[in-house]
Biopython code that builds the backbone (N, CA, C, O; Angstrom):
import numpy as np
from Bio.PDB.StructureBuilder import StructureBuilder

atoms = [
    (1, "MET", "N", (1.114, -1.131, 0.118)),
    (1, "MET", "CA", (0.038, -0.046, 0.110)),
    (1, "MET", "C", (1.032, 1.234, -0.169)),
    (1, "MET", "O", (2.162, 1.222, 0.318)),
    (2, "LEU", "N", (0.619, 2.234, -0.893)),
    (2, "LEU", "CA", (1.211, 3.656, -0.804)),
    (2, "LEU", "C", (0.871, 4.197, 0.233)),
    (2, "LEU", "O", (-0.301, 4.086, 0.593)),
    (3, "THR", "N", (1.973, 5.068, 1.144)),
    (3, "THR", "CA", (1.441, 6.135, 1.629)),
    (3, "THR", "C", (1.541, 7.404, 0.985)),
    (3, "THR", "O", (2.127, 7.487, -0.094)),
    (4, "TYR", "N", (0.989, 8.484, 1.578)),
    (4, "TYR", "CA", (0.991, 9.706, 0.931)),
    (4, "TYR", "C", (2.417, 10.341, 0.543)),
    (4, "TYR", "O", (2.616, 10.961, -0.502)),
    (5, "GLU", "N", (3.398, 10.090, 1.557)),
    (5, "GLU", "CA", (4.907, 10.194, 1.200)),
    (5, "GLU", "C", (5.209, 9.712, 0.125)),
    (5, "GLU", "O", (5.912, 10.381, -0.634)),
    (6, "ASP", "N", (4.774, 8.435, -0.243)),
    (6, "ASP", "CA", (5.158, 7.657, -1.289)),
    (6, "ASP", "C", (4.500, 8.428, -2.639)),
    (6, "ASP", "O", (5.222, 8.646, -3.611)),
    (7, "CYS", "N", (3.310, 8.762, -2.633)),
    (7, "CYS", "CA", (2.700, 9.524, -3.601)),
    (7, "CYS", "C", (3.407, 10.883, -4.045)),
    (7, "CYS", "O", (3.445, 11.301, -5.202)),
    (8, "VAL", "N", (3.951, 11.489, -2.946)),
    (8, "VAL", "CA", (4.594, 12.869, -3.257)),
    (8, "VAL", "C", (5.673, 12.668, -4.019)),
    (8, "VAL", "O", (5.853, 13.297, -5.061)),
    (9, "GLY", "N", (6.536, 11.722, -3.543)),
    (9, "GLY", "CA", (7.849, 10.939, -4.146)),
    (9, "GLY", "C", (7.728, 10.800, -5.512)),
    (9, "GLY", "O", (8.664, 11.188, -6.211)),
    (10, "LEU", "N", (6.605, 10.247, -6.096)),
    (10, "LEU", "CA", (6.319, 9.870, -7.472)),
    (10, "LEU", "C", (5.760, 10.867, -8.167)),
    (10, "LEU", "O", (5.918, 10.746, -9.381)),
    (11, "CYS", "N", (5.118, 11.881, -7.794)),
    (11, "CYS", "CA", (4.289, 12.823, -8.629)),
    (11, "CYS", "C", (5.257, 13.956, -9.463)),
    (11, "CYS", "O", (4.826, 14.551, -10.451)),
    (12, "GLU", "N", (6.607, 14.160, -8.925)),
    (12, "GLU", "CA", (7.165, 15.184, -9.345)),
    (12, "GLU", "C", (6.818, 16.416, -8.794)),
    (12, "GLU", "O", (7.443, 17.339, -9.317)),
    (13, "LEU", "N", (6.052, 16.747, -7.935)),
    (13, "LEU", "CA", (5.687, 17.886, -7.503)),
    (13, "LEU", "C", (6.019, 17.952, -5.875)),
    (13, "LEU", "O", (6.116, 16.953, -5.162)),
    (14, "SER", "N", (6.193, 19.479, -5.380)),
    (14, "SER", "CA", (6.505, 19.760, -4.032)),
    (14, "SER", "C", (5.026, 19.157, -3.254)),
    (14, "SER", "O", (4.037, 18.761, -3.870)),
    (15, "GLU", "N", (5.162, 19.203, -1.883)),
    (15, "GLU", "CA", (4.078, 18.955, -0.834)),
    (15, "GLU", "C", (3.173, 20.397, -1.220)),
    (15, "GLU", "O", (1.960, 20.350, -1.425)),
    (16, "GLU", "N", (3.790, 21.378, -1.265)),
    (16, "GLU", "CA", (3.255, 22.701, -1.521)),
    (16, "GLU", "C", (2.479, 22.642, -2.488)),
    (16, "GLU", "O", (1.267, 22.736, -2.294)),
    (17, "GLU", "N", (3.027, 22.464, -3.820)),
    (17, "GLU", "CA", (2.284, 22.348, -4.979)),
    (17, "GLU", "C", (1.032, 21.467, -4.987)),
    (17, "GLU", "O", (-0.052, 21.729, -5.508)),
    (18, "ILE", "N", (1.359, 20.476, -4.373)),
    (18, "ILE", "CA", (0.036, 19.651, -4.155)),
    (18, "ILE", "C", (-0.909, 20.104, -3.035)),
    (18, "ILE", "O", (-2.005, 19.577, -2.847)),
    (19, "ALA", "N", (-0.491, 20.962, -2.414)),
    (19, "ALA", "CA", (-1.544, 21.314, -1.404)),
    (19, "ALA", "C", (-1.954, 22.670, -1.974)),
    (19, "ALA", "O", (-2.699, 23.302, -1.225)),
    (20, "ALA", "N", (-1.635, 23.270, -3.144)),
    (20, "ALA", "CA", (-2.349, 24.331, -3.821)),
    (20, "ALA", "C", (-3.416, 23.723, -5.151)),
    (20, "ALA", "O", (-4.428, 24.284, -5.572)),
    (21, "ILE", "N", (-2.962, 22.721, -5.514)),
    (21, "ILE", "CA", (-3.867, 21.924, -6.309)),
    (21, "ILE", "C", (-5.084, 21.390, -5.383)),
    (21, "ILE", "O", (-6.235, 21.514, -5.803)),
    (22, "SER", "N", (-4.842, 20.822, -4.176)),
    (22, "SER", "CA", (-6.170, 20.259, -3.405)),
    (22, "SER", "C", (-6.855, 21.693, -2.890)),
    (22, "SER", "O", (-8.075, 21.705, -3.054)),
    (23, "GLU", "N", (-6.346, 22.794, -2.351)),
    (23, "GLU", "CA", (-7.024, 23.686, -2.075)),
    (23, "GLU", "C", (-7.902, 24.404, -3.366)),
    (23, "GLU", "O", (-8.964, 25.002, -3.189)),
    (24, "HIS", "N", (-7.248, 24.222, -4.687)),
    (24, "HIS", "CA", (-8.004, 24.935, -5.577)),
    (24, "HIS", "C", (-9.007, 24.264, -6.370)),
    (24, "HIS", "O", (-9.683, 24.791, -7.254)),
    (25, "GLU", "N", (-9.067, 22.701, -5.875)),
    (25, "GLU", "CA", (-10.106, 21.721, -6.549)),
    (25, "GLU", "C", (-10.710, 21.018, -5.469)),
    (25, "GLU", "O", (-11.405, 20.013, -5.619)),
    (26, "HIS", "N", (-10.461, 21.509, -4.471)),
    (26, "HIS", "CA", (-11.310, 21.330, -2.925)),
    (26, "HIS", "C", (-10.980, 19.648, -2.980)),
    (26, "HIS", "O", (-11.915, 19.020, -2.485)),
    (27, "ILE", "N", (-10.191, 19.032, -3.325)),
    (27, "ILE", "CA", (-9.729, 17.601, -3.018)),
    (27, "ILE", "C", (-8.938, 17.426, -1.945)),
    (27, "ILE", "O", (-8.288, 18.350, -1.456)),
    (28, "PRO", "N", (-8.932, 16.096, -1.450)),
    (28, "PRO", "CA", (-7.842, 15.600, -0.565)),
    (28, "PRO", "C", (-6.588, 15.724, -1.192)),
    (28, "PRO", "O", (-6.493, 15.715, -2.419)),
    (29, "LYS", "N", (-5.495, 15.853, -0.349)),
    (29, "LYS", "CA", (-4.318, 16.083, -0.645)),
    (29, "LYS", "C", (-3.882, 14.947, -1.354)),
    (29, "LYS", "O", (-3.254, 15.139, -2.395)),
    (30, "ILE", "N", (-4.106, 13.786, -0.971)),
    (30, "ILE", "CA", (-3.810, 12.326, -2.077)),
    (30, "ILE", "C", (-4.554, 12.393, -3.201)),
    (30, "ILE", "O", (-3.835, 12.093, -4.154)),
    (31, "VAL", "N", (-5.777, 12.674, -3.575)),
    (31, "VAL", "CA", (-6.216, 12.790, -4.738)),
    (31, "VAL", "C", (-5.656, 14.000, -5.510)),
    (31, "VAL", "O", (-5.841, 14.027, -6.727)),
    (32, "ALA", "N", (-4.981, 15.010, -4.904)),
    (32, "ALA", "CA", (-4.387, 16.256, -5.550)),
    (32, "ALA", "C", (-3.132, 15.707, -6.103)),
    (32, "ALA", "O", (-2.812, 16.046, -7.242)),
    (33, "ALA", "N", (-2.242, 14.744, -5.302)),
    (33, "ALA", "CA", (-1.029, 14.409, -5.920)),
    (33, "ALA", "C", (-1.290, 13.157, -7.050)),
    (33, "ALA", "O", (-0.454, 12.862, -7.903)),
    (34, "GLU", "N", (-2.344, 12.613, -6.926)),
    (34, "GLU", "CA", (-2.561, 11.888, -8.287)),
    (34, "GLU", "C", (-2.860, 12.742, -9.476)),
    (34, "GLU", "O", (-2.360, 12.486, -10.571)),
    (35, "LEU", "N", (-3.715, 13.817, -9.270)),
    (35, "LEU", "CA", (-4.170, 14.619, -10.301)),
    (35, "LEU", "C", (-2.755, 15.406, -10.716)),
    (35, "LEU", "O", (-2.416, 15.339, -11.898)),
    (36, "GLY", "N", (-2.076, 16.009, -9.952)),
    (36, "GLY", "CA", (-0.749, 16.420, -10.120)),
    (36, "GLY", "C", (-0.080, 15.414, -11.075)),
    (36, "GLY", "O", (0.092, 15.767, -12.242)),
    (37, "ALA", "N", (0.263, 14.341, -10.725)),
    (37, "ALA", "CA", (1.373, 13.602, -11.476)),
    (37, "ALA", "C", (0.601, 13.427, -12.679)),
    (37, "ALA", "O", (1.330, 13.734, -13.623)),
    (38, "TYR", "N", (-0.801, 12.994, -13.172)),
    (38, "TYR", "CA", (-1.130, 13.062, -14.208)),
    (38, "TYR", "C", (-0.908, 14.384, -14.804)),
    (38, "TYR", "O", (-0.458, 14.326, -15.949)),
    (39, "LEU", "N", (-1.102, 15.547, -14.338)),
    (39, "LEU", "CA", (-0.976, 16.677, -15.209)),
    (39, "LEU", "C", (0.159, 17.097, -15.356)),
    (39, "LEU", "O", (0.251, 17.984, -16.205)),
    (40, "VAL", "N", (1.630, 16.628, -14.550)),
    (40, "VAL", "CA", (2.904, 16.862, -15.104)),
    (40, "VAL", "C", (3.439, 16.248, -16.255)),
    (40, "VAL", "O", (4.446, 16.577, -16.881)),
    (41, "ARG", "N", (2.591, 15.243, -16.486)),
    (41, "ARG", "CA", (2.960, 14.575, -17.465)),
    (41, "ARG", "C", (2.159, 14.558, -18.968)),
    (41, "ARG", "O", (2.425, 13.980, -20.022)),
    (42, "SER", "N", (1.153, 15.386, -18.602)),
    (42, "SER", "CA", (0.123, 15.653, -19.671)),
    (42, "SER", "C", (0.471, 16.933, -20.625)),
    (42, "SER", "O", (0.814, 17.949, -20.022)),
    (43, "PRO", "N", (0.424, 16.986, -21.916)),
    (43, "PRO", "CA", (1.089, 18.261, -22.456)),
    (43, "PRO", "C", (0.539, 19.469, -22.211)),
    (43, "PRO", "O", (1.166, 20.307, -22.858)),
    (44, "ASP", "N", (-0.350, 19.968, -21.575)),
    (44, "ASP", "CA", (-0.575, 21.222, -21.329)),
    (44, "ASP", "C", (-0.726, 21.557, -19.605)),
    (44, "ASP", "O", (-0.899, 22.607, -18.985)),
    (45, "GLY", "N", (-0.570, 20.129, -19.183)),
    (45, "GLY", "CA", (-0.594, 20.010, -17.550)),
    (45, "GLY", "C", (0.097, 20.644, -16.603)),
    (45, "GLY", "O", (-0.265, 20.712, -15.428)),
    (46, "GLU", "N", (1.431, 21.285, -17.203)),
    (46, "GLU", "CA", (2.288, 21.952, -16.514)),
    (46, "GLU", "C", (1.501, 23.422, -16.267)),
    (46, "GLU", "O", (1.348, 23.941, -15.161)),
    (47, "ASP", "N", (1.099, 23.901, -17.383)),
    (47, "ASP", "CA", (0.552, 25.203, -17.603)),
    (47, "ASP", "C", (-0.950, 25.429, -16.831)),
    (47, "ASP", "O", (-1.384, 26.433, -16.266)),
    (48, "ARG", "N", (-1.560, 24.100, -17.033)),
    (48, "ARG", "CA", (-2.749, 24.108, -15.809)),
    (48, "ARG", "C", (-2.285, 24.383, -14.339)),
    (48, "ARG", "O", (-2.709, 25.288, -13.620)),
    (49, "ILE", "N", (-1.377, 23.483, -14.030)),
    (49, "ILE", "CA", (-0.905, 23.786, -12.680)),
    (49, "ILE", "C", (-0.541, 25.262, -12.331)),
    (49, "ILE", "O", (-0.929, 25.886, -11.342)),
    (50, "ARG", "N", (0.147, 25.634, -13.171)),
    (50, "ARG", "CA", (0.720, 27.114, -13.131)),
    (50, "ARG", "C", (-0.493, 27.968, -12.938)),
    (50, "ARG", "O", (-0.406, 28.933, -12.179)),
    (51, "ARG", "N", (-1.563, 27.716, -13.525)),
    (51, "ARG", "CA", (-2.704, 28.478, -13.512)),
    (51, "ARG", "C", (-3.432, 28.208, -12.284)),
    (51, "ARG", "O", (-4.075, 29.122, -11.768)),
    (52, "ILE", "N", (-3.401, 27.024, -11.749)),
    (52, "ILE", "CA", (-3.957, 26.874, -10.650)),
    (52, "ILE", "C", (-3.632, 27.538, -9.468)),
    (52, "ILE", "O", (-4.443, 28.009, -8.671)),
    (53, "ILE", "N", (-2.034, 27.567, -9.357)),
    (53, "ILE", "CA", (-1.216, 28.455, -8.420)),
    (53, "ILE", "C", (-1.738, 29.778, -8.754)),
    (53, "ILE", "O", (-2.005, 30.391, -7.721)),
    (54, "LEU", "N", (-1.949, 30.352, -9.669)),
    (54, "LEU", "CA", (-2.073, 31.856, -10.041)),
    (54, "LEU", "C", (-3.260, 32.151, -9.509)),
    (54, "LEU", "O", (-3.478, 33.258, -9.017)),
    (55, "ASP", "N", (-4.177, 31.164, -9.552)),
    (55, "ASP", "CA", (-5.856, 31.527, -9.181)),
    (55, "ASP", "C", (-5.945, 31.286, -7.626)),
    (55, "ASP", "O", (-6.855, 31.773, -6.956)),
    (56, "ASP", "N", (-4.936, 30.497, -7.089)),
    (56, "ASP", "CA", (-5.061, 30.507, -5.466)),
    (56, "ASP", "C", (-4.395, 31.649, -5.219)),
    (56, "ASP", "O", (-5.063, 32.314, -4.427)),
    (57, "ILE", "N", (-3.257, 32.271, -5.563)),
    (57, "ILE", "CA", (-2.904, 33.721, -5.225)),
    (57, "ILE", "C", (-3.965, 34.654, -5.481)),
    (57, "ILE", "O", (-4.215, 35.354, -4.501)),
    (58, "ARG", "N", (-4.598, 34.858, -6.404)),
    (58, "ARG", "CA", (-5.544, 35.722, -6.509)),
    (58, "ARG", "C", (-6.658, 35.704, -5.365)),
    (58, "ARG", "O", (-7.056, 36.659, -4.698)),
    (59, "ASP", "N", (-7.046, 34.407, -5.316)),
    (59, "ASP", "CA", (-8.187, 34.503, -4.289)),
    (59, "ASP", "C", (-7.654, 34.607, -2.804)),
    (59, "ASP", "O", (-8.378, 34.984, -1.883)),
    (60, "ALA", "N", (-6.070, 34.171, -2.613)),
    (60, "ALA", "CA", (-5.498, 34.713, -1.516)),
    (60, "ALA", "C", (-5.566, 36.368, -1.293)),
    (60, "ALA", "O", (-5.762, 36.883, -0.192)),
    (61, "GLU", "N", (-5.402, 36.983, -2.324)),
    (61, "GLU", "CA", (-5.180, 38.442, -2.399)),
    (61, "GLU", "C", (-6.722, 39.137, -2.235)),
    (61, "GLU", "O", (-6.966, 40.198, -1.661)),
    (62, "ARG", "N", (-7.517, 38.396, -2.784)),
    (62, "ARG", "CA", (-9.017, 38.889, -2.650)),
    (62, "ARG", "C", (-9.453, 38.967, -1.223)),
    (62, "ARG", "O", (-10.220, 39.779, -0.705)),
    (63, "ARG", "N", (-8.770, 37.895, -0.657)),
    (63, "ARG", "CA", (-9.344, 37.620, 0.980)),
    (63, "ARG", "C", (-8.443, 38.447, 1.527)),
    (63, "ARG", "O", (-8.999, 38.909, 2.523)),
    (64, "GLN", "N", (-7.116, 38.998, 1.415)),
    (64, "GLN", "CA", (-6.191, 40.044, 1.825)),
    (64, "GLN", "C", (-5.808, 39.088, 3.022)),
    (64, "GLN", "O", (-5.920, 39.423, 4.202)),
    (65, "ASP", "N", (-5.310, 37.770, 2.561)),
    (65, "ASP", "CA", (-4.473, 36.981, 3.320)),
    (65, "ASP", "C", (-3.113, 37.192, 2.753)),
    (65, "ASP", "O", (-2.783, 36.553, 1.753)),
    (66, "LEU", "N", (-2.332, 38.004, 3.289)),
    (66, "LEU", "CA", (-0.905, 38.289, 2.766)),
    (66, "LEU", "C", (-0.045, 37.013, 3.079)),
    (66, "LEU", "O", (0.837, 36.561, 2.349)),
    (67, "LYS", "N", (-0.412, 36.562, 4.168)),
    (67, "LYS", "CA", (0.352, 35.303, 4.698)),
    (67, "LYS", "C", (0.228, 34.044, 3.402)),
    (67, "LYS", "O", (1.268, 33.525, 2.995)),
    (68, "ARG", "N", (-0.677, 33.771, 3.017)),
    (68, "ARG", "CA", (-1.083, 32.507, 2.251)),
    (68, "ARG", "C", (-0.510, 33.219, 0.758)),
    (68, "ARG", "O", (0.143, 32.545, -0.038)),
    (69, "THR", "N", (-0.863, 34.722, 0.497)),
    (69, "THR", "CA", (-0.222, 35.284, -0.672)),
    (69, "THR", "C", (1.121, 34.944, -0.724)),
    (69, "THR", "O", (1.495, 34.106, -1.544)),
    (70, "PHE", "N", (1.784, 35.399, -0.076)),
    (70, "PHE", "CA", (3.156, 35.107, 0.241)),
    (70, "PHE", "C", (3.877, 33.539, -0.204)),
    (70, "PHE", "O", (4.746, 33.277, -1.036)),
    (71, "GLU", "N", (3.125, 32.689, 0.708)),
    (71, "GLU", "CA", (3.558, 31.167, 0.487)),
    (71, "GLU", "C", (3.065, 30.807, -0.836)),
    (71, "GLU", "O", (3.694, 29.975, -1.489)),
    (72, "LEU", "N", (2.072, 31.312, -1.275)),
    (72, "LEU", "CA", (1.482, 30.802, -2.846)),
    (72, "LEU", "C", (2.458, 31.303, -3.854)),
    (72, "LEU", "O", (2.620, 30.695, -4.911)),
    (73, "LYS", "N", (3.198, 32.531, -3.527)),
    (73, "LYS", "CA", (3.980, 33.167, -4.639)),
    (73, "LYS", "C", (5.371, 32.332, -4.455)),
    (73, "LYS", "O", (6.101, 32.249, -5.443)),
    (74, "ALA", "N", (5.741, 31.757, -3.328)),
    (74, "ALA", "CA", (6.645, 30.736, -3.084)),
    (74, "ALA", "C", (6.709, 29.925, -3.858)),
    (74, "ALA", "O", (7.572, 29.771, -4.722)),
    (75, "VAL", "N", (5.435, 29.063, -3.550)),
    (75, "VAL", "CA", (5.011, 27.886, -4.371)),
    (75, "VAL", "C", (5.224, 27.907, -5.935)),
    (75, "VAL", "O", (5.798, 26.951, -6.456)),
    (76, "LEU", "N", (4.736, 29.068, -6.775)),
    (76, "LEU", "CA", (4.683, 29.539, -8.005)),
    (76, "LEU", "C", (6.160, 29.297, -8.564)),
    (76, "LEU", "O", (6.482, 28.514, -9.458)),
    (77, "HIS", "N", (7.108, 30.279, -7.715)),
    (77, "HIS", "CA", (8.515, 30.525, -7.863)),
    (77, "HIS", "C", (8.939, 28.935, -8.116)),
    (77, "HIS", "O", (9.200, 28.520, -9.244)),
    (78, "HIS", "N", (8.978, 27.999, -6.789)),
    (78, "HIS", "CA", (9.377, 27.039, -7.014)),
    (78, "HIS", "C", (9.256, 25.912, -8.258)),
    (78, "HIS", "O", (10.132, 25.227, -8.786)),
    (79, "PHE", "N", (7.557, 26.018, -8.550)),
    (79, "PHE", "CA", (7.342, 25.237, -9.697)),
    (79, "PHE", "C", (8.016, 25.905, -11.038)),
    (79, "PHE", "O", (8.559, 25.161, -11.855)),
    (80, "MET", "N", (7.981, 26.994, -11.200)),
    (80, "MET", "CA", (8.372, 27.439, -12.273)),
    (80, "MET", "C", (10.071, 27.160, -12.361)),
    (80, "MET", "O", (10.611, 26.892, -13.434)),
    (81, "GLN", "N", (10.704, 27.248, -11.273)),
    (81, "GLN", "CA", (12.204, 26.954, -10.955)),
    (81, "GLN", "C", (12.271, 25.150, -11.903)),
    (81, "GLN", "O", (12.876, 24.889, -12.942)),
    (82, "HIS", "N", (11.576, 24.396, -11.205)),
    (82, "HIS", "CA", (11.616, 22.961, -11.476)),
    (82, "HIS", "C", (10.664, 22.503, -12.801)),
    (82, "HIS", "O", (10.257, 21.363, -13.024)),
    (83, "HIS", "N", (10.488, 23.396, -13.400)),
    (83, "HIS", "CA", (9.431, 23.172, -14.715)),
    (83, "HIS", "C", (9.831, 24.216, -15.506)),
    (83, "HIS", "O", (8.990, 24.972, -15.993)),
    (84, "PRO", "N", (11.120, 24.373, -15.716)),
    (84, "PRO", "CA", (11.902, 25.593, -16.776)),
    (84, "PRO", "C", (10.883, 25.584, -18.099)),
    (84, "PRO", "O", (10.603, 26.668, -18.611)),
    (85, "LYS", "N", (10.498, 24.720, -18.481)),
    (85, "LYS", "CA", (9.898, 24.768, -20.283)),
    (85, "LYS", "C", (8.799, 25.630, -19.761)),
    (85, "LYS", "O", (8.562, 26.623, -20.450)),
    (86, "LYS", "N", (8.227, 25.496, -18.911)),
    (86, "LYS", "CA", (6.769, 26.774, -18.841)),
    (86, "LYS", "C", (7.391, 27.810, -18.443)),
    (86, "LYS", "O", (6.974, 28.896, -18.845)),
    (87, "ALA", "N", (8.385, 27.775, -17.679)),
    (87, "ALA", "CA", (8.901, 28.951, -17.399)),
    (87, "ALA", "C", (9.284, 30.024, -18.515)),
    (87, "ALA", "O", (9.052, 31.233, -18.544)),
    (88, "SER", "N", (9.872, 29.286, -19.326)),
    (88, "SER", "CA", (10.547, 29.990, -20.646)),
    (88, "SER", "C", (9.480, 30.423, -21.498)),
    (88, "SER", "O", (9.568, 31.479, -22.125)),
    (89, "LEU", "N", (8.354, 29.582, -21.569)),
    (89, "LEU", "CA", (7.442, 30.116, -22.409)),
    (89, "LEU", "C", (6.713, 31.203, -21.725)),
    (89, "LEU", "O", (6.445, 32.202, -22.393)),
    (90, "LEU", "N", (6.322, 31.144, -20.379)),
    (90, "LEU", "CA", (5.738, 32.431, -19.756)),
    (90, "LEU", "C", (6.600, 33.620, -20.126)),
    (90, "LEU", "O", (6.028, 34.621, -20.558)),
    (91, "ALA", "N", (7.836, 33.615, -20.009)),
    (91, "ALA", "CA", (8.590, 34.755, -20.246)),
    (91, "ALA", "C", (8.470, 35.105, -21.555)),
    (91, "ALA", "O", (8.401, 36.314, -21.777)),
    (92, "ALA", "N", (8.420, 34.211, -22.661)),
    (92, "ALA", "CA", (8.117, 34.772, -23.989)),
    (92, "ALA", "C", (6.695, 35.420, -24.224)),
    (92, "ALA", "O", (6.495, 36.229, -25.131)),
    (93, "GLU", "N", (5.822, 35.046, -23.429)),
    (93, "GLU", "CA", (4.448, 35.608, -23.469)),
    (93, "GLU", "C", (4.413, 37.096, -22.780)),
    (93, "GLU", "O", (3.504, 37.870, -23.082)),
    (94, "ASN", "N", (5.320, 37.431, -21.946)),
    (94, "ASN", "CA", (5.456, 38.708, -21.540)),
    (94, "ASN", "C", (6.301, 39.714, -22.425)),
    (94, "ASN", "O", (6.437, 40.885, -22.070)),
]
sb = StructureBuilder()
sb.init_structure("model")
sb.init_model(0)
sb.init_chain("A")
sb.init_seg("    ")
for serial, (resi, resn, name, xyz) in enumerate(atoms, 1):
    if name == "N":
        sb.init_residue(resn, " ", resi, " ")
    sb.init_atom(name, np.array(xyz, "f"), 0.0, 1.0, " ", f" {name:<3s}", serial, name[0])
structure = sb.get_structure()
């Protein structure tokens, strides 16, 4: 039987990135890990994860939750560092 920690290790995402997916989709973290693993390997999945994190940031900003906004910006930064293909595409869009 796989544990949550096993799933995190297999999905190519950090626990914080998984938590952002869980928060956005209103699903348990173990399910978010599975969804994240699928998305990371799908053609436009990394872009979808980036948009999920950006949506979470906007929601935290609307709530004026500065702590969560800061945390999610750090999550986005980490994601972009570890998924540089999407980071270079994002830079090209701007």
